[in-house]
C-alpha positions in Angstrom: 4.3 -18.4 -13.0 2.2 -19.0 -9.9 2.6 -22.1 -7.9 -0.4 -24.4 -7.7 -1.0 -23.4 -4.1 -1.4 -19.7 -5.0 -4.8 -20.4 -6.4 -6.1 -21.9 -3.3 -4.5 -19.2 -1.2 -6.4 -16.6 -3.2 -9.7 -18.5 -2.7 -9.1 -18.8 1.0 -8.3 -15.0 1.2 -11.5 -14.1 -0.7 -13.6 -16.4 1.4 -12.2 -14.9 4.6 -13.1 -11.4 3.4 -16.7 -12.5 2.5 -17.1 -14.1 5.9 -15.9 -11.0 7.7 -18.3 -8.8 5.7 -21.2 -11.1 6.3 -20.3 -11.3 10.0 -20.3 -7.5 10.2 -23.7 -7.3 8.6 -25.1 -9.9 10.9 -23.8 -7.9 13.9 -25.5 -4.8 12.7 -28.7 -6.7 11.9 -28.7 -8.3 15.4 -28.4 -4.8 16.9 -31.4 -3.6 14.9 -33.5 -6.6 15.8 -32.5 -6.2 19.5 -33.5 -2.5 19.5 -36.8 -3.2 17.8 -37.5 -6.1 20.2 -36.8 -3.9 23.2 -39.1 -1.2 21.8 -41.9 -3.7 21.2 -41.7 -5.0 24.8 -42.0 -1.4 26.1 -45.0 -0.9 23.9 -46.7 -4.1 25.1 -46.0 -3.3 28.8 -48.2 -0.2 28.7 -52.0 0.2 28.3 -51.6 3.4 26.3 -51.9 3.5 22.6 -48.7 2.3 21.0 -47.5 5.5 19.5 -43.7 5.8 19.6 -42.2 8.9 21.0 -40.5 10.9 18.2 -37.5 11.8 20.3 -37.1 8.1 21.5 -37.2 6.9 17.9 -34.8 9.6 16.7 -32.4 8.7 19.6 -32.6 4.9 18.8 -32.1 5.5 15.1 -29.2 7.8 15.8 -27.6 5.1 18.0 -28.1 2.5 15.3 -26.6 4.8 12.7 -23.5 5.3 14.9 -23.2 1.5 15.4 -23.5 1.0 11.7 -20.8 3.6 10.9 -18.5 2.0 13.4 -19.1 -1.5 11.9 -18.4 -0.1 8.5 -15.2 1.5 9.7 -14.0 -1.8 11.3 -14.8 -3.8 8.2 -12.9 -1.3 6.0 -9.9 -1.6 8.4 -10.1 -5.4 8.3 -10.2 -5.4 4.5 -7.1 -3.2 4.4 -5.3 -5.5 6.7 -6.3 -8.6 4.7 -5.2 -6.8 1.4 -1.9 -6.0 3.0 -1.3 -9.5 4.3 -2.3 -11.0 0.9 0.0 -8.6 -1.0 3.0 -9.3 1.2 2.5 -13.1 1.0 2.2 -13.0 -2.8 5.2 -10.8 -3.2 7.3 -13.0 -0.8 6.4 -16.0 -3.0 6.8 -14.2 -6.3 10.3 -12.8 -5.6 11.4 -15.7 -3.3 12.2 -13.3 -0.4 11.6 -13.4 3.3 8.2 -12.2 4.5 9.7 -9.5 6.7 11.6 -8.0 3.8 8.4 -8.1 1.6 6.5 -6.4 4.4 9.2 -3.7 4.8 9.2 -2.9 1.0 5.4 -2.8 0.9 5.0 -0.6 4.0 7.8 1.8 3.3 6.8 2.2 -0.4 3.3 3.2 0.7 4.6 5.6 3.3 6.8 7.3 0.7 4.0 7.6 -1.9 5.3 4.8 -4.1 3.1 1.9 -5.5 4.5 -1.1 -3.6 4.4 -3.2 -6.8 6.8 -0.6 -8.4 8.9 -0.6 -5.3 9.4 -4.4 -5.5 10.4 -4.1 -9.2 12.9 -1.3 -8.4 14.6 -3.3 -5.7 14.7 -6.4 -7.9 16.5 -4.7 -10.7 18.8 -2.6 -8.5 20.0 -5.2 -6.1 18.3 -8.5 -6.6 17.0 -8.0 -3.0 20.5 -8.1 -1.6 21.2 -5.8 1.4 24.9 -6.0 0.8 24.8 -5.0 -2.9 27.3 -2.3 -3.8 28.3 -1.0 -7.2 31.6 0.2 -8.6 30.1 3.7 -8.6 29.4 3.5 -4.9 25.7 2.8 -5.0 24.6 1.0 -1.8 22.1 -1.5 -0.6 18.6 -2.6 -1.8 17.8 0.6 -3.8 21.4 1.3 -4.8 21.5 4.8 -3.4 24.7 6.8 -3.6 25.8 8.5 -0.4 25.7 12.0 -1.9 22.0 11.4 -2.9 21.2 10.0 0.5 22.7 13.0 2.3 20.3 15.3 0.4 17.6 13.7 2.4 19.6 13.1 5.6 22.8 15.1 5.9 24.0 12.9 8.8 23.5 9.5 7.2 26.6 7.4 6.8 27.5 4.8 4.2 27.2 2.1 6.9 23.7 3.2 7.7 22.8 2.9 4.0 23.2 -0.8 4.3 20.4 -0.9 6.9 17.2 -2.1 5.3 14.7 0.5 6.4 17.1 3.4 6.0 18.0 2.4 2.4 14.4 1.6 1.3 13.1 4.9 2.7 15.7 7.1 1.0 15.5 5.2 -2.3 11.7 5.3 -2.5 11.6 9.0 -1.4 14.1 9.8 -4.1 12.0 8.0 -6.7 8.8 9.8 -5.5 10.6 13.2 -5.9 11.6 12.2 -9.4 8.0 11.3 -10.3 6.9 14.7 -9.1 9.7 16.4 -11.1 8.9 14.6 -14.3 5.1 15.1 -14.1 4.5 11.5 -12.9 6.0 10.0 -16.1 7.1 6.7 -14.6 9.5 5.8 -17.4 11.3 9.1 -17.3 11.4 9.2 -13.5 13.0 5.7 -13.5 15.6 6.8 -16.1 16.4 9.8 -13.9 16.8 7.4 -11.0 19.3 5.4 -13.0 21.1 8.1 -15.0 20.6 11.1 -12.7 17.9 13.8 -13.1 20.4 16.4 -14.4 21.6 14.2 -17.2 18.1 13.1 -18.2 16.8 16.7 -18.1 19.8 17.8 -20.3 19.1 15.1 -22.9 15.4 16.0 -23.0 16.1 19.7 -23.4 18.3 18.9 -26.4 15.5 16.9 -28.0 17.2 13.6 -27.3 15.9 10.3 -25.9 17.4 9.3 -22.5 16.2 5.7 -22.8 18.8 3.1 -22.1 16.7 0.0 -21.3 16.6 0.5 -17.5 13.0 1.7 -17.2 11.9 -1.2 -19.4 13.6 -3.7 -17.1 11.9 -2.2 -14.0 8.5 -2.0 -15.6 8.5 -5.5 -17.1 5.5 -7.2 -15.7 4.5 -4.2 -13.7 0.8 -3.2 -13.8 0.0 0.3 -12.3 -3.1 0.6 -10.1 -6.3 1.4 -12.0 -7.2 5.1 -12.2 -3.7 6.0 -11.1 -3.3 9.6 -10.3 0.1 9.5 -8.9 1.5 7.8 -5.8 2.1 10.9 -3.7 
């Protein structure tokens, strides 16, 4: 359940994005007006018939096109930055975790091809966002990765290093992304393989069984995949 302040935070974020878009459009409009004004002055300053030079017009329009493309690129970057900041703040409030941890989960999930929303759910179920979490089976840290699994990705990694936030998140999310690829981006099956082991899940499926044990349902509870999801690769 969202806190009352979340509503106003969303409104402020939306207003900020609209103002930035309008600001970008105003800058481009001003550039167009300035260029046209300069051309008009040049026309008035001569006694010749005001017939614009085709090359001059093409050069001016090309310059304006370049400026417009640059403005669009800057606005797209600003939108991405605003979306990132908004998602991190919302996740920090939703899961009651520090903003730096929320930022790390968000950024590392994206870099490893995982939907950040799924990344947060995985860490929540695996460790309740505790860096020091350790299971009786030897699973370590935020994503509860076992040392043998971690060494498949980094042969030199130590159990001590697996307690480090970024190391643990990166290996855990990379493992999940590999499982998504292995199981044809079936999120539920990939999550079951993450929990039970890919070999075990593949064996059960090959025998016509159902590997479900409730784990994937727990991770996916309340999770909404992105629209038109093709696979976070």
